[in-house]
PDB file with one MODEL, atoms N, CA, C and O in Angstrom:
MODEL        1
ATOM      1  N   MET A   1       0.831  -1.152  -0.034  1.00  0.00           N
ATOM      2  CA  MET A   1      -0.011  -0.094   0.038  1.00  0.00           C
ATOM      3  C   MET A   1       0.925   1.126   0.067  1.00  0.00           C
ATOM      4  O   MET A   1       2.019   1.058   0.627  1.00  0.00           O
ATOM      5  N   ARG A   2       0.465   2.297  -0.572  1.00  0.00           N
ATOM      6  CA  ARG A   2       1.115   3.531  -0.704  1.00  0.00           C
ATOM      7  C   ARG A   2       0.783   4.488   0.397  1.00  0.00           C
ATOM      8  O   ARG A   2      -0.402   4.756   0.594  1.00  0.00           O
ATOM      9  N   ILE A   3       1.743   5.041   1.151  1.00  0.00           N
ATOM     10  CA  ILE A   3       1.629   5.978   2.294  1.00  0.00           C
ATOM     11  C   ILE A   3       2.384   7.147   2.044  1.00  0.00           C
ATOM     12  O   ILE A   3       3.386   7.016   1.342  1.00  0.00           O
ATOM     13  N   GLU A   4       2.073   8.352   2.519  1.00  0.00           N
ATOM     14  CA  GLU A   4       2.836   9.499   2.535  1.00  0.00           C
ATOM     15  C   GLU A   4       3.181   9.983   3.998  1.00  0.00           C
ATOM     16  O   GLU A   4       2.278  10.041   4.833  1.00  0.00           O
ATOM     17  N   VAL A   5       4.362  10.301   4.290  1.00  0.00           N
ATOM     18  CA  VAL A   5       4.799  10.792   5.616  1.00  0.00           C
ATOM     19  C   VAL A   5       5.252  12.219   5.431  1.00  0.00           C
ATOM     20  O   VAL A   5       6.099  12.489   4.579  1.00  0.00           O
ATOM     21  N   VAL A   6       4.707  13.148   6.212  1.00  0.00           N
ATOM     22  CA  VAL A   6       5.063  14.606   6.066  1.00  0.00           C
ATOM     23  C   VAL A   6       5.461  15.198   7.258  1.00  0.00           C
ATOM     24  O   VAL A   6       4.916  14.909   8.323  1.00  0.00           O
ATOM     25  N   LEU A   7       6.483  16.107   7.155  1.00  0.00           N
ATOM     26  CA  LEU A   7       6.939  16.789   8.320  1.00  0.00           C
ATOM     27  C   LEU A   7       7.004  18.233   7.832  1.00  0.00           C
ATOM     28  O   LEU A   7       7.634  18.526   6.816  1.00  0.00           O
ATOM     29  N   ALA A   8       6.340  19.142   8.573  1.00  0.00           N
ATOM     30  CA  ALA A   8       6.247  20.554   8.014  1.00  0.00           C
ATOM     31  C   ALA A   8       6.740  21.658   9.058  1.00  0.00           C
ATOM     32  O   ALA A   8       6.446  21.581  10.251  1.00  0.00           O
ATOM     33  N   TRP A   9       7.436  22.592   8.572  1.00  0.00           N
ATOM     34  CA  TRP A   9       7.914  23.900   9.458  1.00  0.00           C
ATOM     35  C   TRP A   9       7.172  25.032   8.873  1.00  0.00           C
ATOM     36  O   TRP A   9       6.516  24.834   7.850  1.00  0.00           O
ATOM     37  N   PRO A  10       7.206  26.077   9.361  1.00  0.00           N
ATOM     38  CA  PRO A  10       6.441  27.294   8.994  1.00  0.00           C
ATOM     39  C   PRO A  10       6.762  27.777   7.540  1.00  0.00           C
ATOM     40  O   PRO A  10       5.933  28.414   6.891  1.00  0.00           O
ATOM     41  N   ASP A  11       7.999  27.449   7.054  1.00  0.00           N
ATOM     42  CA  ASP A  11       8.421  27.988   5.795  1.00  0.00           C
ATOM     43  C   ASP A  11       8.766  26.882   4.757  1.00  0.00           C
ATOM     44  O   ASP A  11       9.124  27.217   3.627  1.00  0.00           O
ATOM     45  N   ARG A  12       8.663  25.491   5.134  1.00  0.00           N
ATOM     46  CA  ARG A  12       8.923  24.508   4.211  1.00  0.00           C
ATOM     47  C   ARG A  12       8.422  23.122   4.718  1.00  0.00           C
ATOM     48  O   ARG A  12       7.965  23.026   5.857  1.00  0.00           O
ATOM     49  N   TYR A  13       8.497  22.125   3.946  1.00  0.00           N
ATOM     50  CA  TYR A  13       8.016  20.873   4.398  1.00  0.00           C
ATOM     51  C   TYR A  13       8.793  19.732   3.799  1.00  0.00           C
ATOM     52  O   TYR A  13       9.424  19.962   2.768  1.00  0.00           O
ATOM     53  N   SER A  14       8.817  18.666   4.266  1.00  0.00           N
ATOM     54  CA  SER A  14       9.505  17.352   3.662  1.00  0.00           C
ATOM     55  C   SER A  14       8.448  16.235   3.602  1.00  0.00           C
ATOM     56  O   SER A  14       7.697  16.037   4.557  1.00  0.00           O
ATOM     57  N   SER A  15       8.399  15.558   2.553  1.00  0.00           N
ATOM     58  CA  SER A  15       7.513  14.528   2.341  1.00  0.00           C
ATOM     59  C   SER A  15       8.165  13.295   1.636  1.00  0.00           C
ATOM     60  O   SER A  15       8.961  13.373   0.701  1.00  0.00           O
ATOM     61  N   VAL A  16       7.731  12.188   2.198  1.00  0.00           N
ATOM     62  CA  VAL A  16       8.331  10.985   1.744  1.00  0.00           C
ATOM     63  C   VAL A  16       7.191   9.939   1.308  1.00  0.00           C
ATOM     64  O   VAL A  16       6.348   9.600   2.138  1.00  0.00           O
ATOM     65  N   GLN A  17       7.173   9.472   0.104  1.00  0.00           N
ATOM     66  CA  GLN A  17       6.230   8.493  -0.321  1.00  0.00           C
ATOM     67  C   GLN A  17       6.686   7.080  -0.073  1.00  0.00           C
ATOM     68  O   GLN A  17       7.747   6.702  -0.568  1.00  0.00           O
ATOM     69  N   LEU A  18       5.941   6.265   0.673  1.00  0.00           N
ATOM     70  CA  LEU A  18       6.418   4.849   0.927  1.00  0.00           C
ATOM     71  C   LEU A  18       5.534   3.894   0.423  1.00  0.00           C
ATOM     72  O   LEU A  18       4.332   4.114   0.276  1.00  0.00           O
ATOM     73  N   GLU A  19       6.155   2.713   0.122  1.00  0.00           N
ATOM     74  CA  GLU A  19       5.323   1.461  -0.241  1.00  0.00           C
ATOM     75  C   GLU A  19       5.519   0.512   1.001  1.00  0.00           C
ATOM     76  O   GLU A  19       6.636   0.075   1.279  1.00  0.00           O
ATOM     77  N   LEU A  20       4.452   0.223   1.703  1.00  0.00           N
ATOM     78  CA  LEU A  20       4.385  -0.439   2.841  1.00  0.00           C
ATOM     79  C   LEU A  20       3.451  -1.807   2.750  1.00  0.00           C
ATOM     80  O   LEU A  20       2.465  -1.839   2.013  1.00  0.00           O
ATOM     81  N   PRO A  21       3.785  -2.746   3.433  1.00  0.00           N
ATOM     82  CA  PRO A  21       2.949  -3.996   3.480  1.00  0.00           C
ATOM     83  C   PRO A  21       1.542  -3.733   4.143  1.00  0.00           C
ATOM     84  O   PRO A  21       1.450  -2.899   5.044  1.00  0.00           O
ATOM     85  N   ASP A  22       0.503  -4.404   3.725  1.00  0.00           N
ATOM     86  CA  ASP A  22      -0.786  -4.237   4.401  1.00  0.00           C
ATOM     87  C   ASP A  22      -0.572  -4.505   5.882  1.00  0.00           C
ATOM     88  O   ASP A  22       0.221  -5.381   6.225  1.00  0.00           O
ATOM     89  N   GLY A  23      -1.253  -3.780   6.784  1.00  0.00           N
ATOM     90  CA  GLY A  23      -1.206  -3.990   8.246  1.00  0.00           C
ATOM     91  C   GLY A  23      -0.069  -3.119   8.771  1.00  0.00           C
ATOM     92  O   GLY A  23       0.145  -3.308   9.968  1.00  0.00           O
ATOM     93  N   ALA A  24       0.669  -2.266   8.220  1.00  0.00           N
ATOM     94  CA  ALA A  24       1.713  -1.457   8.605  1.00  0.00           C
ATOM     95  C   ALA A  24       1.113  -0.388   9.566  1.00  0.00           C
ATOM     96  O   ALA A  24      -0.044   0.013   9.433  1.00  0.00           O
ATOM     97  N   THR A  25       1.907   0.029  10.487  1.00  0.00           N
ATOM     98  CA  THR A  25       1.374   0.933  11.497  1.00  0.00           C
ATOM     99  C   THR A  25       1.959   2.282  11.386  1.00  0.00           C
ATOM    100  O   THR A  25       2.879   2.442  10.584  1.00  0.00           O
ATOM    101  N   VAL A  26       1.514   3.324  12.133  1.00  0.00           N
ATOM    102  CA  VAL A  26       1.988   4.555  12.004  1.00  0.00           C
ATOM    103  C   VAL A  26       3.502   4.624  12.382  1.00  0.00           C
ATOM    104  O   VAL A  26       4.300   5.290  11.723  1.00  0.00           O
ATOM    105  N   ALA A  27       3.863   3.865  13.530  1.00  0.00           N
ATOM    106  CA  ALA A  27       5.291   3.919  13.906  1.00  0.00           C
ATOM    107  C   ALA A  27       6.115   3.406  12.905  1.00  0.00           C
ATOM    108  O   ALA A  27       7.189   3.972  12.703  1.00  0.00           O
ATOM    109  N   GLU A  28       5.734   2.228  12.104  1.00  0.00           N
ATOM    110  CA  GLU A  28       6.528   1.602  11.128  1.00  0.00           C
ATOM    111  C   GLU A  28       6.751   2.666  10.002  1.00  0.00           C
ATOM    112  O   GLU A  28       7.880   2.783   9.525  1.00  0.00           O
ATOM    113  N   ALA A  29       5.722   3.442   9.563  1.00  0.00           N
ATOM    114  CA  ALA A  29       5.828   4.350   8.512  1.00  0.00           C
ATOM    115  C   ALA A  29       6.794   5.462   8.891  1.00  0.00           C
ATOM    116  O   ALA A  29       7.631   5.856   8.079  1.00  0.00           O
ATOM    117  N   VAL A  30       6.682   6.010  10.203  1.00  0.00           N
ATOM    118  CA  VAL A  30       7.527   7.008  10.570  1.00  0.00           C
ATOM    119  C   VAL A  30       9.116   6.548  10.540  1.00  0.00           C
ATOM    120  O   VAL A  30       9.994   7.262  10.057  1.00  0.00           O
ATOM    121  N   ALA A  31       9.344   5.310  11.099  1.00  0.00           N
ATOM    122  CA  ALA A  31      10.576   4.794  11.162  1.00  0.00           C
ATOM    123  C   ALA A  31      11.114   4.642   9.756  1.00  0.00           C
ATOM    124  O   ALA A  31      12.253   5.044   9.523  1.00  0.00           O
ATOM    125  N   ARG A  32      10.379   4.091   8.800  1.00  0.00           N
ATOM    126  CA  ARG A  32      10.779   3.941   7.440  1.00  0.00           C
ATOM    127  C   ARG A  32      11.073   5.188   6.733  1.00  0.00           C
ATOM    128  O   ARG A  32      11.904   5.191   5.825  1.00  0.00           O
ATOM    129  N   SER A  33      10.412   6.315   7.107  1.00  0.00           N
ATOM    130  CA  SER A  33      10.537   7.561   6.327  1.00  0.00           C
ATOM    131  C   SER A  33      11.772   8.278   6.633  1.00  0.00           C
ATOM    132  O   SER A  33      12.235   9.087   5.829  1.00  0.00           O
ATOM    133  N   GLY A  34      12.375   8.004   7.842  1.00  0.00           N
ATOM    134  CA  GLY A  34      13.495   8.637   8.250  1.00  0.00           C
ATOM    135  C   GLY A  34      13.398  10.053   8.687  1.00  0.00           C
ATOM    136  O   GLY A  34      14.378  10.588   9.205  1.00  0.00           O
ATOM    137  N   LEU A  35      12.171  10.763   8.495  1.00  0.00           N
ATOM    138  CA  LEU A  35      11.980  12.088   8.888  1.00  0.00           C
ATOM    139  C   LEU A  35      12.121  12.346  10.289  1.00  0.00           C
ATOM    140  O   LEU A  35      12.404  13.491  10.641  1.00  0.00           O
ATOM    141  N   ALA A  36      11.961  11.433  11.144  1.00  0.00           N
ATOM    142  CA  ALA A  36      12.027  11.658  12.667  1.00  0.00           C
ATOM    143  C   ALA A  36      13.371  11.336  13.225  1.00  0.00           C
ATOM    144  O   ALA A  36      13.536  11.298  14.444  1.00  0.00           O
ATOM    145  N   ALA A  37      14.360  11.098  12.362  1.00  0.00           N
ATOM    146  CA  ALA A  37      15.775  10.703  12.818  1.00  0.00           C
ATOM    147  C   ALA A  37      16.396  11.675  13.635  1.00  0.00           C
ATOM    148  O   ALA A  37      17.088  11.304  14.583  1.00  0.00           O
ATOM    149  N   GLU A  38      16.211  13.037  13.350  1.00  0.00           N
ATOM    150  CA  GLU A  38      16.778  14.084  14.104  1.00  0.00           C
ATOM    151  C   GLU A  38      16.181  14.464  15.409  1.00  0.00           C
ATOM    152  O   GLU A  38      16.814  14.678  16.443  1.00  0.00           O
ATOM    153  N   HIS A  39      14.805  14.530  15.241  1.00  0.00           N
ATOM    154  CA  HIS A  39      13.969  14.947  16.460  1.00  0.00           C
ATOM    155  C   HIS A  39      12.760  14.093  16.486  1.00  0.00           C
ATOM    156  O   HIS A  39      12.090  13.940  15.464  1.00  0.00           O
ATOM    157  N   ALA A  40      12.464  13.551  17.569  1.00  0.00           N
ATOM    158  CA  ALA A  40      11.265  12.826  17.723  1.00  0.00           C
ATOM    159  C   ALA A  40      10.006  13.622  17.725  1.00  0.00           C
ATOM    160  O   ALA A  40       9.909  14.514  18.568  1.00  0.00           O
ATOM    161  N   PRO A  41       9.002  13.408  16.866  1.00  0.00           N
ATOM    162  CA  PRO A  41       7.842  14.144  16.817  1.00  0.00           C
ATOM    163  C   PRO A  41       7.062  14.233  18.225  1.00  0.00           C
ATOM    164  O   PRO A  41       7.129  13.320  19.049  1.00  0.00           O
ATOM    165  N   ALA A  42       6.317  15.409  18.430  1.00  0.00           N
ATOM    166  CA  ALA A  42       5.590  15.510  19.729  1.00  0.00           C
ATOM    167  C   ALA A  42       4.343  14.565  19.633  1.00  0.00           C
ATOM    168  O   ALA A  42       3.873  14.036  20.640  1.00  0.00           O
ATOM    169  N   ALA A  43       3.814  14.371  18.349  1.00  0.00           N
ATOM    170  CA  ALA A  43       2.665  13.465  18.120  1.00  0.00           C
ATOM    171  C   ALA A  43       2.644  13.100  16.623  1.00  0.00           C
ATOM    172  O   ALA A  43       3.408  13.591  15.792  1.00  0.00           O
ATOM    173  N   HIS A  44       1.716  12.214  16.376  1.00  0.00           N
ATOM    174  CA  HIS A  44       1.460  11.906  14.829  1.00  0.00           C
ATOM    175  C   HIS A  44      -0.079  12.113  14.679  1.00  0.00           C
ATOM    176  O   HIS A  44      -0.927  12.074  15.570  1.00  0.00           O
ATOM    177  N   ALA A  45      -0.245  12.349  13.317  1.00  0.00           N
ATOM    178  CA  ALA A  45      -1.644  12.506  12.911  1.00  0.00           C
ATOM    179  C   ALA A  45      -1.890  11.677  11.525  1.00  0.00           C
ATOM    180  O   ALA A  45      -0.960  11.440  10.754  1.00  0.00           O
ATOM    181  N   VAL A  46      -3.034  11.321  11.320  1.00  0.00           N
ATOM    182  CA  VAL A  46      -3.143  10.738   9.990  1.00  0.00           C
ATOM    183  C   VAL A  46      -4.416  11.604   9.329  1.00  0.00           C
ATOM    184  O   VAL A  46      -5.528  11.588   9.857  1.00  0.00           O
ATOM    185  N   HIS A  47      -4.197  12.164   8.429  1.00  0.00           N
ATOM    186  CA  HIS A  47      -5.154  13.138   7.696  1.00  0.00           C
ATOM    187  C   HIS A  47      -5.641  14.152   8.745  1.00  0.00           C
ATOM    188  O   HIS A  47      -6.826  14.484   8.757  1.00  0.00           O
ATOM    189  N   GLY A  48      -4.797  14.629   9.588  1.00  0.00           N
ATOM    190  CA  GLY A  48      -5.233  15.703  10.417  1.00  0.00           C
ATOM    191  C   GLY A  48      -5.734  15.247  11.827  1.00  0.00           C
ATOM    192  O   GLY A  48      -5.840  16.120  12.689  1.00  0.00           O
ATOM    193  N   LEU A  49      -6.035  14.016  12.120  1.00  0.00           N
ATOM    194  CA  LEU A  49      -6.473  13.467  13.268  1.00  0.00           C
ATOM    195  C   LEU A  49      -5.382  12.724  14.026  1.00  0.00           C
ATOM    196  O   LEU A  49      -4.654  11.887  13.491  1.00  0.00           O
ATOM    197  N   ILE A  50      -5.307  13.110  15.403  1.00  0.00           N
ATOM    198  CA  ILE A  50      -4.314  12.450  16.130  1.00  0.00           C
ATOM    199  C   ILE A  50      -4.330  10.924  16.082  1.00  0.00           C
ATOM    200  O   ILE A  50      -5.406  10.325  16.100  1.00  0.00           O
ATOM    201  N   ALA A  51      -3.169  10.284  16.022  1.00  0.00           N
ATOM    202  CA  ALA A  51      -3.034   8.935  15.779  1.00  0.00           C
ATOM    203  C   ALA A  51      -2.132   8.296  16.810  1.00  0.00           C
ATOM    204  O   ALA A  51      -1.202   8.946  17.286  1.00  0.00           O
ATOM    205  N   ARG A  52      -2.373   7.025  17.181  1.00  0.00           N
ATOM    206  CA  ARG A  52      -1.523   6.281  18.028  1.00  0.00           C
ATOM    207  C   ARG A  52      -0.520   5.611  17.227  1.00  0.00           C
ATOM    208  O   ARG A  52      -0.824   5.240  16.093  1.00  0.00           O
ATOM    209  N   PRO A  53       0.775   5.392  17.743  1.00  0.00           N
ATOM    210  CA  PRO A  53       1.864   4.825  16.928  1.00  0.00           C
ATOM    211  C   PRO A  53       1.372   3.323  16.435  1.00  0.00           C
ATOM    212  O   PRO A  53       1.831   2.855  15.394  1.00  0.00           O
ATOM    213  N   ASP A  54       0.506   2.664  17.160  1.00  0.00           N
ATOM    214  CA  ASP A  54       0.082   1.279  16.771  1.00  0.00           C
ATOM    215  C   ASP A  54      -1.029   1.296  15.775  1.00  0.00           C
ATOM    216  O   ASP A  54      -1.432   0.255  15.255  1.00  0.00           O
ATOM    217  N   GLN A  55      -1.541   2.507  15.499  1.00  0.00           N
ATOM    218  CA  GLN A  55      -2.696   2.529  14.537  1.00  0.00           C
ATOM    219  C   GLN A  55      -2.367   1.943  13.171  1.00  0.00           C
ATOM    220  O   GLN A  55      -1.359   2.347  12.591  1.00  0.00           O
ATOM    221  N   VAL A  56      -3.146   1.022  12.618  1.00  0.00           N
ATOM    222  CA  VAL A  56      -2.862   0.455  11.367  1.00  0.00           C
ATOM    223  C   VAL A  56      -3.219   1.471  10.278  1.00  0.00           C
ATOM    224  O   VAL A  56      -4.168   2.231  10.468  1.00  0.00           O
ATOM    225  N   LEU A  57      -2.530   1.520   9.183  1.00  0.00           N
ATOM    226  CA  LEU A  57      -2.640   2.333   8.140  1.00  0.00           C
ATOM    227  C   LEU A  57      -3.451   1.680   7.033  1.00  0.00           C
ATOM    228  O   LEU A  57      -3.554   0.459   6.919  1.00  0.00           O
ATOM    229  N   ARG A  58      -4.075   2.656   6.146  1.00  0.00           N
ATOM    230  CA  ARG A  58      -4.728   2.103   4.948  1.00  0.00           C
ATOM    231  C   ARG A  58      -4.159   2.858   3.773  1.00  0.00           C
ATOM    232  O   ARG A  58      -3.500   3.890   3.892  1.00  0.00           O
ATOM    233  N   GLU A  59      -4.467   2.256   2.594  1.00  0.00           N
ATOM    234  CA  GLU A  59      -3.901   2.842   1.288  1.00  0.00           C
ATOM    235  C   GLU A  59      -4.192   4.266   1.141  1.00  0.00           C
ATOM    236  O   GLU A  59      -5.331   4.709   1.289  1.00  0.00           O
ATOM    237  N   GLY A  60      -3.235   4.950   0.867  1.00  0.00           N
ATOM    238  CA  GLY A  60      -3.325   6.480   0.596  1.00  0.00           C
ATOM    239  C   GLY A  60      -3.412   7.413   1.800  1.00  0.00           C
ATOM    240  O   GLY A  60      -3.728   8.599   1.708  1.00  0.00           O
ATOM    241  N   ASP A  61      -3.122   6.813   2.886  1.00  0.00           N
ATOM    242  CA  ASP A  61      -3.068   7.583   4.265  1.00  0.00           C
ATOM    243  C   ASP A  61      -1.836   8.590   4.228  1.00  0.00           C
ATOM    244  O   ASP A  61      -0.775   8.297   3.677  1.00  0.00           O
ATOM    245  N   ARG A  62      -2.043   9.653   4.786  1.00  0.00           N
ATOM    246  CA  ARG A  62      -0.941  10.610   5.038  1.00  0.00           C
ATOM    247  C   ARG A  62      -0.584  10.762   6.467  1.00  0.00           C
ATOM    248  O   ARG A  62      -1.442  11.206   7.230  1.00  0.00           O
ATOM    249  N   VAL A  63       0.582  10.443   6.911  1.00  0.00           N
ATOM    250  CA  VAL A  63       0.958  10.422   8.215  1.00  0.00           C
ATOM    251  C   VAL A  63       1.754  11.850   8.496  1.00  0.00           C
ATOM    252  O   VAL A  63       2.769  12.188   7.887  1.00  0.00           O
ATOM    253  N   GLU A  64       1.174  12.537   9.418  1.00  0.00           N
ATOM    254  CA  GLU A  64       1.774  13.973   9.628  1.00  0.00           C
ATOM    255  C   GLU A  64       2.668  13.850  10.990  1.00  0.00           C
ATOM    256  O   GLU A  64       2.172  13.378  12.013  1.00  0.00           O
ATOM    257  N   LEU A  65       3.819  14.238  10.941  1.00  0.00           N
ATOM    258  CA  LEU A  65       4.742  14.304  12.240  1.00  0.00           C
ATOM    259  C   LEU A  65       4.505  15.676  12.807  1.00  0.00           C
ATOM    260  O   LEU A  65       4.827  16.677  12.167  1.00  0.00           O
ATOM    261  N   LEU A  66       3.939  15.743  14.015  1.00  0.00           N
ATOM    262  CA  LEU A  66       3.584  16.990  14.558  1.00  0.00           C
ATOM    263  C   LEU A  66       4.747  17.570  15.481  1.00  0.00           C
ATOM    264  O   LEU A  66       5.349  16.817  16.246  1.00  0.00           O
ATOM    265  N   ARG A  67       5.027  18.834  15.397  1.00  0.00           N
ATOM    266  CA  ARG A  67       6.073  19.408  16.152  1.00  0.00           C
ATOM    267  C   ARG A  67       5.511  19.909  17.472  1.00  0.00           C
ATOM    268  O   ARG A  67       4.313  20.186  17.530  1.00  0.00           O
ATOM    269  N   PRO A  68       6.310  20.046  18.554  1.00  0.00           N
ATOM    270  CA  PRO A  68       5.864  20.584  19.867  1.00  0.00           C
ATOM    271  C   PRO A  68       5.397  21.993  19.555  1.00  0.00           C
ATOM    272  O   PRO A  68       5.774  22.664  18.594  1.00  0.00           O
ATOM    273  N   LEU A  69       4.523  22.361  20.492  1.00  0.00           N
ATOM    274  CA  LEU A  69       4.103  23.849  20.514  1.00  0.00           C
ATOM    275  C   LEU A  69       5.338  24.698  20.989  1.00  0.00           C
ATOM    276  O   LEU A  69       6.225  24.229  21.703  1.00  0.00           O
ATOM    277  N   LEU A  70       5.314  25.897  20.560  1.00  0.00           N
ATOM    278  CA  LEU A  70       6.408  26.793  21.055  1.00  0.00           C
ATOM    279  C   LEU A  70       5.908  27.520  22.355  1.00  0.00           C
ATOM    280  O   LEU A  70       6.698  27.928  23.205  1.00  0.00           O
ATOM    281  N   SER A  71       4.685  27.642  22.444  1.00  0.00           N
ATOM    282  CA  SER A  71       4.057  28.347  23.577  1.00  0.00           C
ATOM    283  C   SER A  71       2.670  27.689  23.782  1.00  0.00           C
ATOM    284  O   SER A  71       2.103  27.076  22.877  1.00  0.00           O
ATOM    285  N   ASP A  72       2.142  27.855  25.056  1.00  0.00           N
ATOM    286  CA  ASP A  72       0.905  27.305  25.364  1.00  0.00           C
ATOM    287  C   ASP A  72      -0.190  28.266  24.854  1.00  0.00           C
ATOM    288  O   ASP A  72      -0.224  29.413  25.300  1.00  0.00           O
ATOM    289  N   PRO A  73      -1.051  27.861  23.974  1.00  0.00           N
ATOM    290  CA  PRO A  73      -2.124  28.764  23.372  1.00  0.00           C
ATOM    291  C   PRO A  73      -2.972  29.416  24.361  1.00  0.00           C
ATOM    292  O   PRO A  73      -3.469  30.512  24.101  1.00  0.00           O
ATOM    293  N   LYS A  74      -3.191  28.790  25.553  1.00  0.00           N
ATOM    294  CA  LYS A  74      -4.147  29.387  26.454  1.00  0.00           C
ATOM    295  C   LYS A  74      -3.367  30.559  27.220  1.00  0.00           C
ATOM    296  O   LYS A  74      -3.973  31.591  27.507  1.00  0.00           O
ATOM    297  N   GLN A  75      -2.019  30.387  27.546  1.00  0.00           N
ATOM    298  CA  GLN A  75      -1.302  31.376  28.163  1.00  0.00           C
ATOM    299  C   GLN A  75      -1.141  32.577  27.100  1.00  0.00           C
ATOM    300  O   GLN A  75      -1.308  33.737  27.474  1.00  0.00           O
ATOM    301  N   THR A  76      -0.834  32.292  25.855  1.00  0.00           N
ATOM    302  CA  THR A  76      -0.815  33.409  24.882  1.00  0.00           C
ATOM    303  C   THR A  76      -2.111  34.151  24.763  1.00  0.00           C
ATOM    304  O   THR A  76      -2.036  35.362  24.552  1.00  0.00           O
ATOM    305  N   ARG A  77      -3.306  33.584  24.869  1.00  0.00           N
ATOM    306  CA  ARG A  77      -4.471  34.322  24.814  1.00  0.00           C
ATOM    307  C   ARG A  77      -4.661  35.138  26.181  1.00  0.00           C
ATOM    308  O   ARG A  77      -5.093  36.291  26.171  1.00  0.00           O
ATOM    309  N   ARG A  78      -4.337  34.517  27.268  1.00  0.00           N
ATOM    310  CA  ARG A  78      -4.507  35.293  28.525  1.00  0.00           C
ATOM    311  C   ARG A  78      -3.465  36.597  28.476  1.00  0.00           C
ATOM    312  O   ARG A  78      -3.851  37.692  28.887  1.00  0.00           O
ATOM    313  N   ARG A  79      -2.258  36.427  28.003  1.00  0.00           N
ATOM    314  CA  ARG A  79      -1.404  37.580  27.864  1.00  0.00           C
ATOM    315  C   ARG A  79      -1.964  38.610  27.089  1.00  0.00           C
ATOM    316  O   ARG A  79      -1.966  39.749  27.557  1.00  0.00           O
ATOM    317  N   ARG A  80      -2.520  38.354  25.788  1.00  0.00           N
ATOM    318  CA  ARG A  80      -3.227  39.194  24.904  1.00  0.00           C
ATOM    319  C   ARG A  80      -4.369  39.939  25.600  1.00  0.00           C
ATOM    320  O   ARG A  80      -4.518  41.161  25.556  1.00  0.00           O
ATOM    321  N   ALA A  81      -5.158  39.077  26.243  1.00  0.00           N
ATOM    322  CA  ALA A  81      -6.367  39.721  26.874  1.00  0.00           C
ATOM    323  C   ALA A  81      -5.958  40.558  28.042  1.00  0.00           C
ATOM    324  O   ALA A  81      -6.628  41.551  28.325  1.00  0.00           O
ATOM    325  N   ASP A  82      -4.846  40.209  28.779  1.00  0.00           N
ATOM    326  CA  ASP A  82      -4.393  41.120  29.850  1.00  0.00           C
ATOM    327  C   ASP A  82      -3.913  42.524  29.365  1.00  0.00           C
ATOM    328  O   ASP A  82      -4.190  43.585  29.924  1.00  0.00           O
ATOM    329  N   SER A  83      -3.176  42.378  28.279  1.00  0.00           N
ATOM    330  CA  SER A  83      -2.563  43.585  27.692  1.00  0.00           C
ATOM    331  C   SER A  83      -3.606  44.597  27.067  1.00  0.00           C
ATOM    332  O   SER A  83      -3.420  45.813  27.041  1.00  0.00           O
ATOM    333  N   GLY A  84      -4.707  43.965  26.574  1.00  0.00           N
ATOM    334  CA  GLY A  84      -5.841  44.742  26.076  1.00  0.00           C
ATOM    335  C   GLY A  84      -6.619  45.520  27.134  1.00  0.00           C
ATOM    336  O   GLY A  84      -7.041  46.664  26.965  1.00  0.00           O
ATOM    337  N   LYS A  85      -6.781  44.733  28.333  1.00  0.00           N
ATOM    338  CA  LYS A  85      -7.470  45.334  29.374  1.00  0.00           C
ATOM    339  C   LYS A  85      -6.798  46.555  29.944  1.00  0.00           C
ATOM    340  O   LYS A  85      -7.446  47.563  30.223  1.00  0.00           O
ATOM    341  N   LYS A  86      -5.448  46.459  30.121  1.00  0.00           N
ATOM    342  CA  LYS A  86      -4.580  47.589  30.626  1.00  0.00           C
ATOM    343  C   LYS A  86      -4.622  48.794  29.692  1.00  0.00           C
ATOM    344  O   LYS A  86      -4.690  49.949  30.111  1.00  0.00           O
ATOM    345  N   SER A  87      -4.574  48.441  28.326  1.00  0.00           N
ATOM    346  CA  SER A  87      -4.475  49.631  27.382  1.00  0.00           C
ATOM    347  C   SER A  87      -5.942  50.327  27.179  1.00  0.00           C
ATOM    348  O   SER A  87      -6.091  51.484  26.785  1.00  0.00           O
ATOM    349  N   GLY A  88      -6.971  49.449  27.507  1.00  0.00           N
ATOM    350  CA  GLY A  88      -8.326  49.927  27.324  1.00  0.00           C
ATOM    351  C   GLY A  88      -8.871  50.898  28.580  1.00  0.00           C
ATOM    352  O   GLY A  88      -9.896  51.572  28.483  1.00  0.00           O
ATOM    353  N   GLU A  89      -8.084  50.863  29.685  1.00  0.00           N
ATOM    354  CA  GLU A  89      -8.592  51.492  30.804  1.00  0.00           C
ATOM    355  C   GLU A  89      -8.503  52.996  30.764  1.00  0.00           C
ATOM    356  O   GLU A  89      -8.925  53.665  31.707  1.00  0.00           O
TER     357      GLU A  89
ENDMDL
END
């Protein structure tokens, strides 16, 4: 079966097309792609949905290697809200 593994950054991306046997898992696809050799991904997704490493893949699936967040989105929103309150007073 044909699988695509993708790793993206803000300004570029890397993509690897793989031919894997039926029953292959997300972890096997990630290992075969070589894209996670430098840094282990924070998580994996298949077509945008979080996936476990032992999830079995299907023909045409796209495995996405997710990078860790640079900041906590909740904290970022709180800081923006707090700065808006101070300037609006």
